[in-house]
CHARMM-style PDB file with segment names, atoms N, HN, CA, C and O in Angstrom:
ATOM      1  N   MET     1       0.685  -1.287   0.361  1.00  0.00      PROA
ATOM      2  CA  MET     1       0.122   0.099  -0.145  1.00  0.00      PROA
ATOM      3  C   MET     1       0.771   1.274   0.064  1.00  0.00      PROA
ATOM      4  O   MET     1       1.657   1.228   0.918  1.00  0.00      PROA
ATOM      5  N   SER     2       0.575   2.335  -0.487  1.00  0.00      PROA
ATOM      6  HN  SER     2      -0.144   2.372  -1.181  1.00  0.00      PROA
ATOM      7  CA  SER     2       1.131   3.476  -0.951  1.00  0.00      PROA
ATOM      8  C   SER     2       0.389   4.792  -0.460  1.00  0.00      PROA
ATOM      9  O   SER     2      -0.813   4.973  -0.658  1.00  0.00      PROA
ATOM     10  N   TYR     3       1.002   5.463   0.030  1.00  0.00      PROA
ATOM     11  HN  TYR     3       1.978   5.316   0.191  1.00  0.00      PROA
ATOM     12  CA  TYR     3       0.080   6.691   0.659  1.00  0.00      PROA
ATOM     13  C   TYR     3       0.592   7.775   0.139  1.00  0.00      PROA
ATOM     14  O   TYR     3       1.801   7.557   0.218  1.00  0.00      PROA
ATOM     15  N   GLU     4       0.453   8.811  -0.344  1.00  0.00      PROA
ATOM     16  HN  GLU     4      -0.530   8.987  -0.408  1.00  0.00      PROA
ATOM     17  CA  GLU     4       0.959  10.600  -0.839  1.00  0.00      PROA
ATOM     18  C   GLU     4       0.143  11.276  -0.232  1.00  0.00      PROA
ATOM     19  O   GLU     4      -1.045  10.954  -0.281  1.00  0.00      PROA
ATOM     20  N   LYS     5       0.645  12.616   0.649  1.00  0.00      PROA
ATOM     21  HN  LYS     5       1.609  12.877   0.689  1.00  0.00      PROA
ATOM     22  CA  LYS     5      -0.267  13.303   0.769  1.00  0.00      PROA
ATOM     23  C   LYS     5       0.433  14.882   1.386  1.00  0.00      PROA
ATOM     24  O   LYS     5       1.096  14.894   2.423  1.00  0.00      PROA
ATOM     25  N   ASP     6       0.217  15.890   0.740  1.00  0.00      PROA
ATOM     26  HN  ASP     6      -0.322  15.880  -0.102  1.00  0.00      PROA
ATOM     27  CA  ASP     6       1.262  17.189   1.020  1.00  0.00      PROA
ATOM     28  C   ASP     6      -0.359  17.795   1.806  1.00  0.00      PROA
ATOM     29  O   ASP     6      -1.556  17.528   1.694  1.00  0.00      PROA
ATOM     30  N   GLY     7       0.545  18.784   2.652  1.00  0.00      PROA
ATOM     31  HN  GLY     7       1.517  19.001   2.743  1.00  0.00      PROA
ATOM     32  CA  GLY     7      -0.082  19.630   3.994  1.00  0.00      PROA
ATOM     33  C   GLY     7       0.300  20.635   3.872  1.00  0.00      PROA
ATOM     34  O   GLY     7       1.197  21.011   3.118  1.00  0.00      PROA
ATOM     35  N   MET     8      -0.654  21.551   4.983  1.00  0.00      PROA
ATOM     36  HN  MET     8      -1.382  21.246   5.596  1.00  0.00      PROA
ATOM     37  CA  MET     8       0.148  22.980   5.464  1.00  0.00      PROA
ATOM     38  C   MET     8      -0.060  23.223   7.382  1.00  0.00      PROA
ATOM     39  O   MET     8      -1.066  23.700   7.908  1.00  0.00      PROA
ATOM     40  N   ASN     9       0.956  22.831   7.976  1.00  0.00      PROA
ATOM     41  HN  ASN     9       1.773  22.443   7.549  1.00  0.00      PROA
ATOM     42  CA  ASN     9       0.632  23.269   9.433  1.00  0.00      PROA
ATOM     43  C   ASN     9       0.775  24.556   9.570  1.00  0.00      PROA
ATOM     44  O   ASN     9       1.555  25.074   8.771  1.00  0.00      PROA
ATOM     45  N   SER    10       0.190  25.340  10.447  1.00  0.00      PROA
ATOM     46  HN  SER    10      -0.444  24.919  11.097  1.00  0.00      PROA
ATOM     47  CA  SER    10       0.101  26.834  10.724  1.00  0.00      PROA
ATOM     48  C   SER    10       0.291  26.858  12.694  1.00  0.00      PROA
ATOM     49  O   SER    10      -0.386  26.370  13.598  1.00  0.00      PROA
ATOM     50  N   GLY    11       1.092  27.382  12.675  1.00  0.00      PROA
ATOM     51  HN  GLY    11       1.643  27.778  11.940  1.00  0.00      PROA
ATOM     52  CA  GLY    11       0.884  27.953  14.025  1.00  0.00      PROA
ATOM     53  C   GLY    11       1.553  26.810  15.247  1.00  0.00      PROA
ATOM     54  O   GLY    11       1.396  26.669  16.459  1.00  0.00      PROA
ATOM     55  N   LEU    12       2.184  26.273  14.423  1.00  0.00      PROA
ATOM     56  HN  LEU    12       2.312  26.387  13.438  1.00  0.00      PROA
ATOM     57  CA  LEU    12       3.517  24.939  15.779  1.00  0.00      PROA
ATOM     58  C   LEU    12       4.305  25.797  16.469  1.00  0.00      PROA
ATOM     59  O   LEU    12       4.496  27.009  16.370  1.00  0.00      PROA
ATOM     60  N   PRO    13       4.755  24.905  17.231  1.00  0.00      PROA
ATOM     61  CA  PRO    13       5.710  26.249  18.018  1.00  0.00      PROA
ATOM     62  C   PRO    13       7.014  25.411  18.099  1.00  0.00      PROA
ATOM     63  O   PRO    13       6.755  24.227  18.315  1.00  0.00      PROA
ATOM     64  N   ASP    14       8.195  25.648  18.000  1.00  0.00      PROA
ATOM     65  HN  ASP    14       8.405  26.610  17.824  1.00  0.00      PROA
ATOM     66  CA  ASP    14       9.626  25.112  17.870  1.00  0.00      PROA
ATOM     67  C   ASP    14       9.246  23.794  17.787  1.00  0.00      PROA
ATOM     68  O   ASP    14       8.154  23.396  18.194  1.00  0.00      PROA
ATOM     69  N   GLY    15      10.251  22.954  17.184  1.00  0.00      PROA
ATOM     70  HN  GLY    15      11.137  23.277  16.853  1.00  0.00      PROA
ATOM     71  CA  GLY    15      10.811  22.132  17.630  1.00  0.00      PROA
ATOM     72  C   GLY    15      10.295  20.595  16.994  1.00  0.00      PROA
ATOM     73  O   GLY    15       9.302  20.752  16.283  1.00  0.00      PROA
ATOM     74  N   GLU    16      10.713  19.249  17.084  1.00  0.00      PROA
ATOM     75  HN  GLU    16      11.519  19.121  17.662  1.00  0.00      PROA
ATOM     76  CA  GLU    16      10.169  18.191  16.167  1.00  0.00      PROA
ATOM     77  C   GLU    16       8.655  17.937  16.728  1.00  0.00      PROA
ATOM     78  O   GLU    16       8.228  18.447  17.764  1.00  0.00      PROA
ATOM     79  N   HSD    17       8.116  17.301  16.105  1.00  0.00      PROA
ATOM     80  HN  HSD    17       8.464  16.887  15.264  1.00  0.00      PROA
ATOM     81  CA  HSD    17       6.802  16.903  15.823  1.00  0.00      PROA
ATOM     82  C   HSD    17       5.933  15.773  15.008  1.00  0.00      PROA
ATOM     83  O   HSD    17       5.025  15.853  14.180  1.00  0.00      PROA
ATOM     84  N   ALA    18       6.429  14.999  15.448  1.00  0.00      PROA
ATOM     85  HN  ALA    18       7.167  14.934  16.121  1.00  0.00      PROA
ATOM     86  CA  ALA    18       5.777  13.632  15.139  1.00  0.00      PROA
ATOM     87  C   ALA    18       4.493  13.391  14.079  1.00  0.00      PROA
ATOM     88  O   ALA    18       3.535  13.938  14.624  1.00  0.00      PROA
ATOM     89  N   ILE    19       4.060  12.812  12.807  1.00  0.00      PROA
ATOM     90  HN  ILE    19       4.839  12.367  12.364  1.00  0.00      PROA
ATOM     91  CA  ILE    19       2.989  12.377  11.750  1.00  0.00      PROA
ATOM     92  C   ILE    19       2.878  11.720  12.107  1.00  0.00      PROA
ATOM     93  O   ILE    19       3.784  10.886  12.127  1.00  0.00      PROA
ATOM     94  N   ILE    20       1.342  11.422  12.884  1.00  0.00      PROA
ATOM     95  HN  ILE    20       0.606  12.099  12.868  1.00  0.00      PROA
ATOM     96  CA  ILE    20       0.861   9.765  12.560  1.00  0.00      PROA
ATOM     97  C   ILE    20      -0.581   9.999  12.478  1.00  0.00      PROA
ATOM     98  O   ILE    20      -1.118  11.045  12.843  1.00  0.00      PROA
ATOM     99  N   ILE    21      -1.218   8.939  11.963  1.00  0.00      PROA
ATOM    100  HN  ILE    21      -0.782   8.089  11.667  1.00  0.00      PROA
ATOM    101  CA  ILE    21      -2.253   9.065  11.427  1.00  0.00      PROA
ATOM    102  C   ILE    21      -3.397   8.078  12.718  1.00  0.00      PROA
ATOM    103  O   ILE    21      -3.151   7.028  13.312  1.00  0.00      PROA
ATOM    104  N   HSD    22      -4.252   8.694  12.748  1.00  0.00      PROA
ATOM    105  HN  HSD    22      -4.451   9.547  12.265  1.00  0.00      PROA
ATOM    106  CA  HSD    22      -4.737   7.653  14.183  1.00  0.00      PROA
ATOM    107  C   HSD    22      -6.594   7.416  13.475  1.00  0.00      PROA
ATOM    108  O   HSD    22      -7.212   8.257  12.821  1.00  0.00      PROA
ATOM    109  N   GLN    23      -6.935   6.459  13.761  1.00  0.00      PROA
ATOM    110  HN  GLN    23      -6.433   5.777  14.293  1.00  0.00      PROA
ATOM    111  CA  GLN    23      -7.993   5.836  13.612  1.00  0.00      PROA
ATOM    112  C   GLN    23      -9.427   7.179  13.151  1.00  0.00      PROA
ATOM    113  O   GLN    23      -9.917   7.377  12.039  1.00  0.00      PROA
ATOM    114  N   ALA    24      -9.656   7.670  14.083  1.00  0.00      PROA
ATOM    115  HN  ALA    24      -9.258   7.509  14.986  1.00  0.00      PROA
ATOM    116  CA  ALA    24     -10.746   8.903  13.717  1.00  0.00      PROA
ATOM    117  C   ALA    24      -9.814  10.292  13.416  1.00  0.00      PROA
ATOM    118  O   ALA    24      -8.599  10.447  13.295  1.00  0.00      PROA
ATOM    119  N   GLY    25     -10.818  11.107  13.362  1.00  0.00      PROA
ATOM    120  HN  GLY    25     -11.805  10.981  13.460  1.00  0.00      PROA
ATOM    121  CA  GLY    25     -10.446  12.346  12.677  1.00  0.00      PROA
ATOM    122  C   GLY    25     -10.898  13.445  14.118  1.00  0.00      PROA
ATOM    123  O   GLY    25     -10.893  14.654  14.350  1.00  0.00      PROA
ATOM    124  N   ASP    26     -11.086  12.785  14.494  1.00  0.00      PROA
ATOM    125  HN  ASP    26     -11.090  11.803  14.305  1.00  0.00      PROA
ATOM    126  CA  ASP    26     -12.209  14.209  15.788  1.00  0.00      PROA
ATOM    127  C   ASP    26     -10.891  14.241  16.436  1.00  0.00      PROA
ATOM    128  O   ASP    26     -10.172  13.319  16.819  1.00  0.00      PROA
ATOM    129  N   LEU    27     -10.673  16.080  16.487  1.00  0.00      PROA
ATOM    130  HN  LEU    27     -11.257  16.829  16.176  1.00  0.00      PROA
ATOM    131  CA  LEU    27     -10.108  16.763  16.995  1.00  0.00      PROA
ATOM    132  C   LEU    27     -10.499  17.394  18.557  1.00  0.00      PROA
ATOM    133  O   LEU    27      -9.568  17.766  19.272  1.00  0.00      PROA
ATOM    134  N   SER    28     -11.956  17.498  19.060  1.00  0.00      PROA
ATOM    135  HN  SER    28     -12.712  17.196  18.480  1.00  0.00      PROA
ATOM    136  CA  SER    28     -12.504  17.993  19.451  1.00  0.00      PROA
ATOM    137  C   SER    28     -11.980  17.459  21.026  1.00  0.00      PROA
ATOM    138  O   SER    28     -11.154  16.546  21.054  1.00  0.00      PROA
ATOM    139  N   ASN    29     -12.374  17.923  22.052  1.00  0.00      PROA
ATOM    140  HN  ASN    29     -13.045  18.664  22.029  1.00  0.00      PROA
ATOM    141  CA  ASN    29     -12.027  17.348  23.676  1.00  0.00      PROA
ATOM    142  C   ASN    29     -10.588  17.339  23.563  1.00  0.00      PROA
ATOM    143  O   ASN    29     -10.090  16.301  23.998  1.00  0.00      PROA
ATOM    144  N   SER    30      -9.571  18.395  22.996  1.00  0.00      PROA
ATOM    145  HN  SER    30      -9.975  19.239  22.642  1.00  0.00      PROA
ATOM    146  CA  SER    30      -8.427  18.847  23.081  1.00  0.00      PROA
ATOM    147  C   SER    30      -7.756  17.266  22.394  1.00  0.00      PROA
ATOM    148  O   SER    30      -6.775  16.754  22.932  1.00  0.00      PROA
ATOM    149  N   CYS    31      -8.417  16.629  21.188  1.00  0.00      PROA
ATOM    150  HN  CYS    31      -9.214  17.045  20.751  1.00  0.00      PROA
ATOM    151  CA  CYS    31      -7.809  15.260  21.145  1.00  0.00      PROA
ATOM    152  C   CYS    31      -7.914  14.401  21.958  1.00  0.00      PROA
ATOM    153  O   CYS    31      -6.956  13.649  22.139  1.00  0.00      PROA
ATOM    154  N   SER    32      -8.866  14.277  22.547  1.00  0.00      PROA
ATOM    155  HN  SER    32      -9.644  14.887  22.400  1.00  0.00      PROA
ATOM    156  CA  SER    32      -8.822  13.092  23.170  1.00  0.00      PROA
ATOM    157  C   SER    32     -10.167  12.370  22.368  1.00  0.00      PROA
ATOM    158  O   SER    32     -10.852  11.754  23.185  1.00  0.00      PROA
ATOM    159  N   ASN    33     -10.704  12.298  20.977  1.00  0.00      PROA
ATOM    160  HN  ASN    33     -10.148  12.798  20.313  1.00  0.00      PROA
ATOM    161  CA  ASN    33     -10.836  11.285  20.945  1.00  0.00      PROA
ATOM    162  C   ASN    33     -10.455  11.177  19.190  1.00  0.00      PROA
ATOM    163  O   ASN    33     -11.186  11.329  18.212  1.00  0.00      PROA
ATOM    164  N   ILE    34      -9.420  10.946  19.269  1.00  0.00      PROA
ATOM    165  HN  ILE    34      -8.826  10.822  20.064  1.00  0.00      PROA
ATOM    166  CA  ILE    34      -8.655  11.068  17.811  1.00  0.00      PROA
ATOM    167  C   ILE    34      -8.441   8.907  17.456  1.00  0.00      PROA
ATOM    168  O   ILE    34      -8.296   8.275  16.410  1.00  0.00      PROA
ATOM    169  N   GLY    35      -8.532   8.465  18.937  1.00  0.00      PROA
ATOM    170  HN  GLY    35      -8.650   8.978  19.787  1.00  0.00      PROA
ATOM    171  CA  GLY    35      -8.453   6.972  18.587  1.00  0.00      PROA
ATOM    172  C   GLY    35      -6.935   6.673  18.952  1.00  0.00      PROA
ATOM    173  O   GLY    35      -6.148   7.532  19.349  1.00  0.00      PROA
ATOM    174  N   PRO    36      -6.577   5.047  18.720  1.00  0.00      PROA
ATOM    175  CA  PRO    36      -5.294   4.548  18.852  1.00  0.00      PROA
ATOM    176  C   PRO    36      -4.617   5.166  17.463  1.00  0.00      PROA
ATOM    177  O   PRO    36      -5.175   6.034  16.791  1.00  0.00      PROA
ATOM    178  N   ILE    37      -3.744   4.771  17.245  1.00  0.00      PROA
ATOM    179  HN  ILE    37      -3.291   4.066  17.790  1.00  0.00      PROA
ATOM    180  CA  ILE    37      -2.970   4.684  15.967  1.00  0.00      PROA
ATOM    181  C   ILE    37      -3.351   3.783  14.736  1.00  0.00      PROA
ATOM    182  O   ILE    37      -2.994   2.605  14.684  1.00  0.00      PROA
ATOM    183  N   MET    38      -3.853   4.192  14.063  1.00  0.00      PROA
ATOM    184  HN  MET    38      -4.143   5.148  14.105  1.00  0.00      PROA
ATOM    185  CA  MET    38      -4.262   3.609  12.629  1.00  0.00      PROA
ATOM    186  C   MET    38      -3.805   2.035  12.202  1.00  0.00      PROA
ATOM    187  O   MET    38      -2.970   1.861  11.314  1.00  0.00      PROA
ATOM    188  N   ALA    39      -4.420   0.934  12.905  1.00  0.00      PROA
ATOM    189  HN  ALA    39      -5.099   1.075  13.626  1.00  0.00      PROA
ATOM    190  CA  ALA    39      -4.083   0.046  12.054  1.00  0.00      PROA
ATOM    191  C   ALA    39      -5.070  -1.070  11.842  1.00  0.00      PROA
ATOM    192  O   ALA    39      -5.916  -1.386  12.678  1.00  0.00      PROA
ATOM    193  N   SER    40      -4.889  -1.716  10.530  1.00  0.00      PROA
ATOM    194  HN  SER    40      -4.201  -1.459   9.851  1.00  0.00      PROA
ATOM    195  CA  SER    40      -6.251  -2.382  10.513  1.00  0.00      PROA
ATOM    196  C   SER    40      -6.039  -4.491  11.018  1.00  0.00      PROA
ATOM    197  O   SER    40      -6.784  -5.450  10.815  1.00  0.00      PROA
ATOM    198  N   ASP    41      -4.823  -4.377  11.623  1.00  0.00      PROA
ATOM    199  HN  ASP    41      -4.218  -3.598  11.788  1.00  0.00      PROA
ATOM    200  CA  ASP    41      -5.229  -5.651  12.873  1.00  0.00      PROA
ATOM    201  C   ASP    41      -5.139  -5.335  13.566  1.00  0.00      PROA
ATOM    202  O   ASP    41      -4.967  -6.254  14.367  1.00  0.00      PROA
ATOM    203  N   LYS    42      -5.110  -4.205  14.145  1.00  0.00      PROA
ATOM    204  HN  LYS    42      -5.250  -3.458  13.494  1.00  0.00      PROA
ATOM    205  CA  LYS    42      -5.355  -4.035  15.490  1.00  0.00      PROA
ATOM    206  C   LYS    42      -4.804  -3.801  16.478  1.00  0.00      PROA
ATOM    207  O   LYS    42      -5.177  -3.439  17.594  1.00  0.00      PROA
ATOM    208  N   LYS    43      -3.557  -4.097  15.887  1.00  0.00      PROA
ATOM    209  HN  LYS    43      -3.254  -4.391  14.981  1.00  0.00      PROA
ATOM    210  CA  LYS    43      -1.607  -4.295  16.608  1.00  0.00      PROA
ATOM    211  C   LYS    43      -1.703  -2.488  16.580  1.00  0.00      PROA
ATOM    212  O   LYS    43      -2.472  -1.743  15.974  1.00  0.00      PROA
ATOM    213  N   PHE    44      -0.712  -2.243  17.396  1.00  0.00      PROA
ATOM    214  HN  PHE    44      -0.087  -2.849  17.889  1.00  0.00      PROA
ATOM    215  CA  PHE    44       0.625  -0.914  17.186  1.00  0.00      PROA
ATOM    216  C   PHE    44       0.898  -1.164  15.491  1.00  0.00      PROA
ATOM    217  O   PHE    44       1.005  -2.322  15.088  1.00  0.00      PROA
ATOM    218  N   ASN    45       0.976  -0.288  14.767  1.00  0.00      PROA
ATOM    219  HN  ASN    45       0.888   0.653  15.095  1.00  0.00      PROA
ATOM    220  CA  ASN    45       1.087   0.056  13.364  1.00  0.00      PROA
ATOM    221  C   ASN    45       2.025   1.020  12.922  1.00  0.00      PROA
ATOM    222  O   ASN    45       1.652   2.015  12.302  1.00  0.00      PROA
ATOM    223  N   VAL    46       3.361   0.776  13.227  1.00  0.00      PROA
ATOM    224  HN  VAL    46       3.664  -0.033  13.731  1.00  0.00      PROA
ATOM    225  CA  VAL    46       4.825   1.466  12.632  1.00  0.00      PROA
ATOM    226  C   VAL    46       4.588   2.202  11.937  1.00  0.00      PROA
ATOM    227  O   VAL    46       4.858   3.393  12.091  1.00  0.00      PROA
ATOM    228  N   SER    47       3.819   1.558  10.633  1.00  0.00      PROA
ATOM    229  HN  SER    47       3.600   0.590  10.507  1.00  0.00      PROA
ATOM    230  CA  SER    47       3.614   2.230   9.298  1.00  0.00      PROA
ATOM    231  C   SER    47       2.855   3.419   9.094  1.00  0.00      PROA
ATOM    232  O   SER    47       2.978   4.072   8.058  1.00  0.00      PROA
ATOM    233  N   ALA    48       1.892   3.823  10.232  1.00  0.00      PROA
ATOM    234  HN  ALA    48       1.792   3.293  11.074  1.00  0.00      PROA
ATOM    235  CA  ALA    48       0.971   4.923  10.146  1.00  0.00      PROA
ATOM    236  C   ALA    48       1.843   6.112  11.343  1.00  0.00      PROA
ATOM    237  O   ALA    48       1.305   7.032  11.958  1.00  0.00      PROA
ATOM    238  N   ILE    49       2.856   5.827  11.371  1.00  0.00      PROA
ATOM    239  HN  ILE    49       3.294   5.079  10.872  1.00  0.00      PROA
ATOM    240  CA  ILE    49       4.323   6.845  11.689  1.00  0.00      PROA
ATOM    241  C   ILE    49       5.018   7.630  10.963  1.00  0.00      PROA
ATOM    242  O   ILE    49       6.226   7.601  11.197  1.00  0.00      PROA
ATOM    243  N   PHE    50       4.610   8.437  10.027  1.00  0.00      PROA
ATOM    244  HN  PHE    50       3.628   8.461   9.837  1.00  0.00      PROA
ATOM    245  CA  PHE    50       5.617   8.847   8.892  1.00  0.00      PROA
ATOM    246  C   PHE    50       6.939   9.332   9.116  1.00  0.00      PROA
ATOM    247  O   PHE    50       7.892   9.193   8.350  1.00  0.00      PROA
ATOM    248  N   GLY    51       6.928  10.122  10.621  1.00  0.00      PROA
ATOM    249  HN  GLY    51       6.154  10.236  11.244  1.00  0.00      PROA
ATOM    250  CA  GLY    51       8.675  10.795  10.562  1.00  0.00      PROA
ATOM    251  C   GLY    51       7.792  12.015  11.845  1.00  0.00      PROA
ATOM    252  O   GLY    51       6.748  12.002  12.497  1.00  0.00      PROA
ATOM    253  N   ASN    52       8.837  12.844  11.678  1.00  0.00      PROA
ATOM    254  HN  ASN    52       9.685  12.855  11.148  1.00  0.00      PROA
ATOM    255  CA  ASN    52       9.237  14.026  12.657  1.00  0.00      PROA
ATOM    256  C   ASN    52       8.817  15.403  11.454  1.00  0.00      PROA
ATOM    257  O   ASN    52       9.224  15.304  10.296  1.00  0.00      PROA
ATOM    258  N   VAL    53       8.248  16.241  11.755  1.00  0.00      PROA
ATOM    259  HN  VAL    53       7.918  16.321  12.696  1.00  0.00      PROA
ATOM    260  CA  VAL    53       8.357  17.698  11.365  1.00  0.00      PROA
ATOM    261  C   VAL    53       9.520  18.329  12.280  1.00  0.00      PROA
ATOM    262  O   VAL    53       9.703  17.854  13.400  1.00  0.00      PROA
ATOM    263  N   LYS    54      10.242  19.309  11.848  1.00  0.00      PROA
ATOM    264  HN  LYS    54      10.093  19.695  10.938  1.00  0.00      PROA
ATOM    265  CA  LYS    54      11.158  20.625  12.514  1.00  0.00      PROA
ATOM    266  C   LYS    54      10.110  21.450  12.569  1.00  0.00      PROA
ATOM    267  O   LYS    54       8.973  21.065  12.294  1.00  0.00      PROA
ATOM    268  N   VAL    55      10.332  22.403  12.852  1.00  0.00      PROA
ATOM    269  HN  VAL    55      11.255  22.715  13.075  1.00  0.00      PROA
ATOM    270  CA  VAL    55       9.618  23.454  13.235  1.00  0.00      PROA
ATOM    271  C   VAL    55      11.304  24.411  13.760  1.00  0.00      PROA
ATOM    272  O   VAL    55      11.905  24.130  14.798  1.00  0.00      PROA
ATOM    273  N   ASN    56      11.720  25.392  12.872  1.00  0.00      PROA
ATOM    274  HN  ASN    56      11.232  25.620  12.029  1.00  0.00      PROA
ATOM    275  CA  ASN    56      12.116  26.427  13.211  1.00  0.00      PROA
ATOM    276  C   ASN    56      11.943  27.828  13.745  1.00  0.00      PROA
ATOM    277  O   ASN    56      13.016  28.366  14.017  1.00  0.00      PROA
ATOM    278  N   GLY    57      10.951  28.497  13.947  1.00  0.00      PROA
ATOM    279  HN  GLY    57      10.079  28.060  13.726  1.00  0.00      PROA
ATOM    280  CA  GLY    57      10.864  29.994  14.271  1.00  0.00      PROA
ATOM    281  C   GLY    57       9.873  30.124  12.628  1.00  0.00      PROA
ATOM    282  O   GLY    57       9.928  31.311  12.307  1.00  0.00      PROA
ATOM    283  N   THR    58       9.133  29.406  11.682  1.00  0.00      PROA
ATOM    284  HN  THR    58       9.089  28.442  11.943  1.00  0.00      PROA
ATOM    285  CA  THR    58       8.477  29.790  11.536  1.00  0.00      PROA
ATOM    286  C   THR    58       6.956  29.872  11.499  1.00  0.00      PROA
ATOM    287  O   THR    58       6.696  28.860  12.150  1.00  0.00      PROA
ATOM    288  N   THR    59       5.922  30.335  11.212  1.00  0.00      PROA
ATOM    289  HN  THR    59       6.134  31.157  10.684  1.00  0.00      PROA
ATOM    290  CA  THR    59       4.839  30.496  11.190  1.00  0.00      PROA
ATOM    291  C   THR    59       3.561  29.240  10.346  1.00  0.00      PROA
ATOM    292  O   THR    59       2.490  28.886  10.838  1.00  0.00      PROA
ATOM    293  N   ASP    60       4.068  28.863   9.178  1.00  0.00      PROA
ATOM    294  HN  ASP    60       4.939  29.150   8.778  1.00  0.00      PROA
ATOM    295  CA  ASP    60       3.675  27.370   8.511  1.00  0.00      PROA
ATOM    296  C   ASP    60       4.751  26.931   8.239  1.00  0.00      PROA
ATOM    297  O   ASP    60       5.860  27.464   8.203  1.00  0.00      PROA
ATOM    298  N   THR    61       4.316  25.639   7.985  1.00  0.00      PROA
ATOM    299  HN  THR    61       3.415  25.206   8.014  1.00  0.00      PROA
ATOM    300  CA  THR    61       4.986  24.771   7.682  1.00  0.00      PROA
ATOM    301  C   THR    61       5.020  23.568   6.671  1.00  0.00      PROA
ATOM    302  O   THR    61       4.426  22.593   7.131  1.00  0.00      PROA
ATOM    303  N   THR    62       5.388  23.429   5.806  1.00  0.00      PROA
ATOM    304  HN  THR    62       5.870  24.221   5.432  1.00  0.00      PROA
ATOM    305  CA  THR    62       5.113  22.699   4.784  1.00  0.00      PROA
ATOM    306  C   THR    62       5.582  21.034   4.795  1.00  0.00      PROA
ATOM    307  O   THR    62       6.765  20.732   4.637  1.00  0.00      PROA
ATOM    308  N   ILE    63       4.481  19.968   5.007  1.00  0.00      PROA
ATOM    309  HN  ILE    63       3.520  20.214   5.136  1.00  0.00      PROA
ATOM    310  CA  ILE    63       4.566  18.823   4.721  1.00  0.00      PROA
ATOM    311  C   ILE    63       5.087  18.383   3.408  1.00  0.00      PROA
ATOM    312  OT1 ILE    63       5.161  17.183   3.144  1.00  0.00      PROA
TER     313      ILE     63
END
């Protein structure tokens, strides 16, 4: 399986931030409803972890 996605994030604080896909996209309740890391076999799936994006004093970060 292959997945490709471009995006833009705004307002991230400086530092490294992990890019991870969760089972739900519900960002309400301080992200308490996003669900576990997405996996088809109900186990921890490292393929849903894309890596980190590093923010260095910019307001917008392109992924």
